[in-house]
N, C-alpha and C positions, 0 to 999 in steps of 0.2 A: 355599551362600549363600542367605539368605531373599529373598523377593520384594521386601521393603522396601528392602534394601540394593542390590539390583540396580536397582530403579527410581530410587533416590536417585543412584547412580553415573551412570546413563544421563541423568538430569536435569542433573546438574552438567556432564557432558561435553557435552551438547547446548547448554547455556547458554554455556559458554566458547567452543565452536566457532563458534556463531552470532554471539556478541559480537565475536569477532575478524574474522569475515567481514563483519560489518555495517559495519566501518570502511572497506571498499573501496567507492568511489563507483560507483553504477550497478548493483551486484550485488543481486539480489532473493533472499530466502531460499527462495522457492518454486522457484527454479531449482536451488538446492543440494539441496533436499528431493526434487526430481524425480530427481536422480542417486541419492539415497539409496534411493528407492522402487525404482528399477531394480536396485540392488544387492540389496535385500531379496528381490525377486522372483526374481532369478537364483540366490540361495542357498537358496530355499525348499525344494527337494527334495534338499538335500545335508546332510551332517553339520554344516555351518556355518550352518544355518538360524537366523535371529534371531527370538526369541520376542516376542510383543506386549508383554510386561512390560518389554522393553528399548526397542523402537522407538516405542511410543506416548508414554512420558514424554520420550524424546529429541525427538520431533517437536514436542510441546507446548513443550518448553524452547527449541528452536530458534526457534519463532515468537515466544516471549516475548523472548528475547535480541535477536533482530533488531529487533523493533518498538520496543524500548527504545533500543538502542545506535545504530541507523541514523540517529538524529538527528544524529550527529557528521558524517557526510559531507553530510547534507542542509543543515546550517547552515554548516559550515566549508569544504566543497568544492563546494557548489552543484550536486549531481547527485541530486536527490530523486526518489522515485517519486511517483505521483499522489497518494497519501494524505498526503504531506508538503508539498504545494504551498503550503498556506496558512501553514505554518511558515517557509518559506524567506525571504520578503520581510522580515518583522520580525526573523527570526533573522540574516539577512545585514546588516540595519541594525545589530544588535548587533556583528556581526563587524567592520564598517567603522568602528565607534566604539571598536574595541579591546576589546570585551566579548563575544567569541565564546564564551569559556568559560562566562560567566554565562548566555547565551542557551541554550546546549546543556544545562546543568544544570537550568535552569528547566523545559525540556521533559521532562527525565528525571524530575523531581519529579512532573510531570503523569502520566507513565507509571506511576510507583509508586502515585499516587493512583487511577489507573484500575484497577490490580491490586486495591487494597483494595476499591474499589467492586464489581468483578466478584465477588470471592470472598466478601465479607461482606454484600453487599446483594442482588446479582442471583442468585447461585448458590443460596441457601437457598429462594428463592421460584420459581425457574425450573421445577422439575419439576411444580409444581402449576398455575401460571398460563400458562406459555408454550404447552403443548399446546392449552389452551382458546382462547387468542388465535389460534393457527394455524388452528384449525377455523373460527373466525369470519372471518378475513381472507383465507384462501387463495383464495377465489373473487373477490377484489377486487384482487389484486396487479397485474393488467394496467393498470387505469386509474390506480392509484396511481403506477405507473412512468411512464406517459405524462404525468401531472401534474408529476412531478419533472423529466422531460426538458423539458417546456414552460417551467417556471420557470427551469431552467438556461440555456436559450437566450434567453429574454426578459430575463433579468437582465443580459445583456451589452449594455449601452446604448452607443449611438454616443459616441465620445470626442472627435471633432473637429468641424470645420465651424462653429465659432462666429463666426469672422471671415473676411473676404475677399469678393471679388466673387461674386455669385450665379451659378449655372450648374452644369454637370456636375462641374467641378473641386471646387467646394465640397461637392457631394453625395458625391463619392467620398471626400473627406477626412473627411466625417462618418461614412460608413458602411463604410469599408474594414475596420475591425476587426471590426464585426459580420458583414460578408460573409465575412471570413476565418474567423470562428468557425463560421458555418453551413457553409462549405465543409469545414472540418476535421471537423465532426461527421458530415456525410453521407458524405464520402470514407472516413473511418474506419469508418462503418457499413457501407458497401459492402465494404470489406476484411473486416469481421467476418462478413458473410454468406458470403463465399467461404471463409474459414477454417473457420467453424462448420458449413457445409453440405458442402463437398467439399475438405477440407484436403489440400494437397499433401505435408504432413509424413508421414513413415512411420508406419504404424499401431503400430509397436513403441514409439513415444514419443508416442502420440496425446494423452495427458494433458498434454503440453507443447506442443500445437499452437499455442496462443495466445501462448506466451512470446516467440518472435522478434518478433512484431508489437508487443508491449508494450515490449520493449527498444528497438525502433526509434522508437516513439512518444514515450517518456519519457526513457530514459537517454541514447541517442546524441545527441539535440539539445543536451542540457545539456553533455555532454563536448565537442562541437564548439564550442559557444559559449564554454566556458572556454578552449579552445585558441586561439581566434581573438581573444578580447577580455578575457582575464584581467587584472584590475587588481592593482596592488601591495597586498598585505595589510598594514595597519598593525600595529604592535607590539601584542600581546595581553596583557591583564592578567588574572591569576588571582586572583579574589576569594575571600575567606573566608566571605562572607555573600551570600545571594541576595536579600535584602530581600523575602521573601514571608512571609505569615502565614496563619492559619487561614481568614480571610475570603477571601483570594485563592484559596486551594486549593479551598474549597467552591464558589465561583463558577465556577472552572475546571472542577470536576467536573460542575457543572450543565450548562454549555454543551458540554463535551467528551463526556460520557456520552450526551447527546441525539444529537449527530452520529454518534458511534461506534456507538451502539445502533441507529440507523436503518440505518446502513451494514451492520452485522452481520446484522440481522434480515431486511431486505427484499432480495430477489434482485437481484444485479447493481448495487446501489447501493453504491459503493465509499467508502473513507474520505474522499477529497477531496470527493465530492458531499455526503456526510453532514456534513462540516465546513462546507461552504458553506451548507447549509440551517440548521444550528444557529447559524451566525454571524448569519444574517438573523433568526432567531427570537429569539435572546437579546440581540443588540446589545451585546456586551461591548466596551468601548472601551480599557480598560487593556491596554497591550502585554504586560505580564506575564501577565494573565489569558488573553489571546489565545494567546500562545505555549504556556503551560501547558495550556490547554484543548485545543490541537491534540495535545499529548502524550497527554492522556487519550483523545481521540478515536481516535488512531492505535492505541493499545494495545487499546482496547475493540473496535475494528473487527477487527483481525487475530486477537487472542486470543479475543474473544467469538464470532466466527464459527466458530472451531475448537471451542469448548465446546459450541455448539448441537448438534453431532453426537452428543454423549454425554449430553445431557439425557434422562433416562428419559421415554418416551412422546412424544418430539419427534423426535430424530435428523435434524435438518436439516443439509444439506451446502451451506452458503452460500459459504464461502471456498475458496480454492485448496488450503489445507492440509487442510481436511476432505475435499475431493474426492480428494486423493492418499491420505489415510488410509483412505478408504472402499474403495479398490482392494485394500487389504491386510487390513482387519479390519471386522467388524460389531459394534458395541457390544452387550453382552449384559445389562447391568443396572446397578444403583446402584454396584457396586464399581468399574466402569470410570470412572464419573463422579467418584467420590472420588479415584481414582488421578490423573486429569487435573487436578483442582483442586489436589491436593497438589503435583503437579509444577509447576504454574503459580505457586503461592505461593513455592516454593523458588527457582525460576528468576527470579522477579521480584526477590527480594532480592539474589541473586547478580549479576544483570545491573545493578542499580542501583549496587552496590558497585564494579562494573567500570567504570562510566561515568566517574568522575573520573580514574583513571589513564589510561584509553584516550583521553580528551579531551586531557589534557596531552601524551600521546605524539603524538597527531595534530597538535596545535599546534606541537610541536617539530619534527615531520617537515616540515610545510609551510612553516615558517620557514627551514628549511635547504635545501629543494629547491624548484626553480622550479614555480610553480603550473601552468604549461602542461605541464611534463613529467609531473606527477602525473596530470593529466587525460588525457594521451596514453597513459600506462601503463594507466589505468583503461579507456580505450577499447579498447586491445588485448586486455585481459582479457575484456571483454564480448563482443567479436567471437569470440574463441577459444572462449568458453563456449557461445555460440549454435551455432557450427560443430560443437563436440564433441558436443552433445546432439542437434541436429536436422539437421546436415549442411549442404550448400550450398543446399538448398531453404530451410532456415531462414534462412540468410544473405540470400537474395534477399527473403524476406518481411520481414526486418529492414530491408533497404534501402528497400523500399516504405513501410514504417511510418515510417522516418526522414524521407522526403520529406513525408509528411503531418504528422509531428510538428514539422517546421521552420516550417510555416505560422504557428502562434501566435508563434513566436520572431521571425519576420520582420515580422509585422504587429501585434504587441502585443495579440493576442486572448487569451482565457482558454484555458489548456492543458487544462483539464478537458474541453473539447469532444472531445479525443482519445478519451475514454471512449465515444464513439459506437460504437466497435468492438464493445462489448458491449451498451450500452443500446439501440441502434437495432434490431439483429436479434432480441434477446431480447424486446423490447417488441412487435415485429411478430409474432413466433411466439406469444406469449402472447395476443395479440389475434385470432389466427386468420387473418391475411393474410400470414404469412411465406412460405407456399408460392407465393402470387401473385408476390411480389417475386423469389423464387428462380427462378421461371419466366421473368420478364422478363430476369433476368441469365443465363439459359441454364444454370442449375446443377441442374435437375431431371433 
């Protein structure tokens, strides 16, 4: 069998597997890819060794399928990862209006538009211009990251305290969300210092050492919130038209590609942060543009950060998928770049075609089964997954992360502050005083 057909089969298989797994709330594709990497390493010296022509297209397709289809649980089941946070509120508004199918499919159109933008606009120019920009910017990444952190923290304005008698009660009412946001950021940052400096997770799964904390910070709080306070979902309507046109798509690509591009290119700047920055920069107010733009942003963030590893002359490893692929393979030339681009193109088309039937199936499922029961099953799956990969140490880290992740839920602050787990320690290390803080924490 030729390399073409092998790569095509691997792409189709990866897309279908990831699309089905993406319907499970709280499950991140990087967790599944981590298990795949362990299997590939275990089989490397046996007769069952898996060739790069198989696992590279499959990994690319899995990222594409998940970034497209994971919109379904983010909108319909309310357990998003951090990159989908901005999609959830408008998307759940659609859901409570009986238009969950429409909100999900609009985001999927954004993902497909992001695929076109990456493959037809970014990819042809990336080998020529991105290595040059990297040489120019690589000495300035530390202060760019600190500016992003400062903006993220300062943009969480006090939300209360407008009325009532003066005094400490009014002060607390005004500043409790901001203080909760700051506490979330710095507590998550301290947890990040511990995990990144002296991780208690076994060295055999070291590339998954941050996974339990991320699950605790983002997935577990949403599952718990759904179990405790799930509302009755109204009857959903399946529409035949999404009421979008070329103007809406182009404006969505403009805002979404800006946010996703920033997140994919700059280190540790994730999709949620990129979406926040792009939202402030472009000020798009139409709900359809907002939701579709977040679909573009999420796709470009996850898929674009993977592509950067294969750009000739660049070979950046920004995202989790690229880090895992780097443990298995080093790109060797333009042929690898074309292989990944072709896999992404095929996977994008297949994942988009799967969106409609999977969305309808999910709507049918949650209309038949209790919303709390669905969230309970998802919570059990997440805990078992963490235990299976990282053991009881990982479960303990997940529990600590859950405590921090519940602060925004309880006090109504921005959940993006949980990203302090990466932003704070990496920014400190890039600025040269990370060792000082690790010394204060007794981690040296």
